[in-house]
C-alpha positions in Angstrom: -17.4 1.8 -7.6 -20.0 -1.2 -7.0 -22.0 -0.8 -10.4 -18.2 -1.3 -12.0 -17.3 -4.2 -9.9 -20.8 -5.6 -10.2 -20.0 -5.3 -14.1 -16.7 -7.1 -13.6 -18.1 -9.6 -11.9 -20.3 -10.8 -14.9 -17.6 -10.6 -16.9 -17.8 -7.6 -18.4 -14.0 -6.7 -20.2 -14.6 -2.5 -19.8 -15.3 -2.9 -16.2 -12.2 -4.9 -15.8 -10.2 -2.7 -17.8 -11.7 0.1 -15.6 -10.8 -1.3 -12.3 -7.5 -1.9 -13.6 -6.4 1.5 -14.7 -8.4 3.2 -11.6 -5.8 0.8 -9.0 -2.6 0.3 -11.1 -1.0 3.0 -9.8 -1.9 2.9 -6.1 -0.9 -0.7 -6.2 1.9 -0.7 -8.1 3.3 2.6 -5.3 2.1 0.0 -2.3 4.0 -3.0 -4.0 6.9 -0.7 -4.7 7.1 1.0 -1.5 6.7 -2.7 0.4 9.4 -4.2 -1.7 11.8 -2.0 -2.9 12.5 -2.5 -6.3 10.4 -2.0 -9.3 11.4 -5.3 -11.3 9.6 -6.5 -8.0 6.7 -4.2 -7.8 6.0 -4.5 -11.4 5.8 -8.6 -11.1 3.6 -8.0 -7.9 1.3 -5.9 -9.3 1.2 -7.6 -12.7 0.2 -11.2 -9.9 -2.4 -9.1 -8.1 -4.6 -7.8 -10.9 -4.1 -11.9 -12.2 -5.4 -12.7 -8.8 -8.2 -10.2 -8.9 -9.4 -11.7 -12.0 -9.0 -15.3 -10.9 -11.0 -13.7 -7.7 -13.2 -11.0 -9.0 -16.4 -13.4 -8.5 -15.8 -14.0 -4.6 -15.9 -10.5 -3.5 -19.0 -9.3 -1.5 -19.4 -6.1 -0.2 -19.8 -6.3 3.3 -16.6 -7.6 3.8 -14.1 -4.9 2.9 -14.3 -2.0 0.4 -13.1 -3.0 -3.1 -9.9 -1.0 -2.7 -9.8 -2.9 0.5 -9.9 -6.1 -0.8 -7.7 -5.4 -3.7 -5.1 -4.5 -1.2 -5.2 -7.2 0.8 -4.2 -9.2 -2.3 -1.7 -7.3 -2.6 -0.1 -7.4 0.8 -0.3 -11.1 0.6 2.0 -11.2 -2.5 4.2 -8.8 -0.8 4.3 -11.2 2.6 4.8 -14.1 0.1 7.8 -12.6 -1.8 9.6 -11.8 1.3 9.2 -15.1 3.0 10.9 -16.7 -0.3 13.8 -13.6 -0.8 14.2 -13.1 3.4 15.3 -9.9 1.9 14.5 -6.3 0.6 16.5 -4.9 -1.6 15.8 -0.8 -2.3 17.0 1.1 -5.7 18.8 5.1 -5.1 15.9 7.1 -6.4 12.1 5.3 -5.4 9.6 7.0 -7.6 7.6 9.8 -5.8 4.3 9.0 -4.5 0.8 9.4 -5.6 -0.5 13.1 -6.0 3.1 14.2 -4.9 3.4 17.2 -7.0 0.8 18.7 -4.5 2.8 20.9 -1.3 1.0 20.2 2.1 1.8 20.8 5.8 3.4 17.4 5.9 5.3 18.4 2.7 6.6 21.3 4.4 7.5 18.9 7.3 9.5 16.8 5.3 11.4 19.6 3.3 13.1 20.3 6.7 14.9 17.1 6.6 14.6 16.4 3.0 13.4 13.1 1.0 16.3 10.8 1.1 16.4 11.7 5.6 12.9 11.3 5.5 13.2 7.6 3.6 16.1 6.8 5.6 14.0 7.3 8.9 11.4 5.4 7.1 13.3 2.6 6.8 14.1 2.1 10.1 10.8 1.1 10.7 9.8 -2.5 10.9 7.6 -3.1 8.1 4.7 -3.4 9.6 5.2 0.2 11.1 5.8 1.0 7.2 3.2 -0.5 5.9 0.5 0.9 8.2 1.8 4.5 7.9 1.8 4.2 4.0 -1.6 2.4 3.9 -3.4 5.4 6.3 -1.2 8.5 5.2 -0.5 7.7 1.7 -3.2 6.0 0.3 -6.0 7.3 3.0 -7.4 4.1 4.5 -9.0 3.8 8.0 -7.9 2.1 10.6 -10.4 -0.7 10.1 -10.0 -1.6 6.2 -5.4 -1.0 7.0 -6.6 -3.8 9.7 -8.7 -6.1 7.3 -5.6 -5.4 4.6 -3.0 -6.5 7.0 -5.0 -9.3 8.8 -5.3 -7.4 12.6 -7.2 -6.4 14.6 -7.7 -2.3 14.6 -6.3 -1.9 18.0 -3.2 -3.7 16.6 -3.2 -1.3 13.6 -3.5 2.1 15.8 -0.5 0.4 18.0 1.7 -0.2 15.0 0.5 3.3 13.7 1.3 4.7 18.2 4.8 3.4 17.5 5.7 4.5 14.3 5.1 8.0 14.5 6.5 8.0 18.0 10.2 6.2 16.4 10.0 9.0 13.6 9.1 12.2 16.0 11.9 10.7 18.1 14.5 10.4 15.1 13.0 13.5 13.7 13.6 16.0 16.9 17.2 14.7 17.5 
């Protein structure tokens, strides 16, 4: 990944294209889950990669992994979108998350209340709690990376995660 990013920083189009292809699905899915509709998620995904092109020369490895840096751009754009719109519009059928074709223990647990039921429970969480769970469990970021993406301390991320999971557990047990 490092060599690819360094080539992109030198302006190699093939490297920029490869970064786009490697990260597009995850960025789009994250933004869709954040804003709740395809049109806005598509626009914000495009803006994310345009910002990546504009700022890639300022990216430094010592600050964060490349994916965390790119998700930070996407997160900032989503927050700007919320400030501008002050509302969340959701579609009836959200897309399947990446890798959803594989069945895991988590999938089996969620099957007991159904996908729609789980999405309904997740929507009851605060936006920050939803983002922490999405970044942590759907995209496998470490707490320190989630903290960097969201602009929070690692302790705040752990607290948000704990409260979100406790809330979900409380609703599932009912």
